[in-house]
C-alpha positions, 0 to 999 in steps of 0.5 A: 360967592354965587354960582358960576354964570359961565357954567350955567350957560353951558347947561342952558345950551345943552338943554336947549340942544336937547330940547328939554323943557326946562326952567331955572330956580334958585335954591340951596345957595345955587341954581337948579335946573328944573325939567318937567317940574323936577330937580334935574341938575344944578350948580352949587359953590362949595364954600369949604372947598372953594369951587363950583360943583355940578349937582347931578340927580341921576338915580341910585342905579347910575350912582355906582358907575358914575362914582368911577368917573373923574371928579364924582363925589358923593352929594352930601350937604348934611353928613350923610350922602343923598341917594341918586344924586352926586356932586361933579367937580370941574375935572369931570366937566371941564370938557363940553362932552363931559358935561354933556355926559352928565347932563344926559344922565340927568335927563335919562333919570328925569322921567323916573324922578319924583316930583317934590310935594308942593308945600 
């Protein structure tokens, strides 16, 4: 199954409201939203859990506090959590204000994030 298109539309709308310079890129079996050529957030369908997850790049300093929020999980593809990234289940982003909170955390970290090296 592919990513949730309704969820993608909600994120697109938030980026437009915040006047963020973004584009989309299909990767990791989902959809990533790139801001200033850096991965900002994305949508991932977890086949094991059978659910859509919000992937949020919030930076290592924000992770501890974020983990206290409902639905927040370590982002773990390989058995080792990725630093500065979290997954959020639908419980944590169903409400528009909750999704806006996560997107804003991602946008707050984006200026500090490093770009991936071009291959």
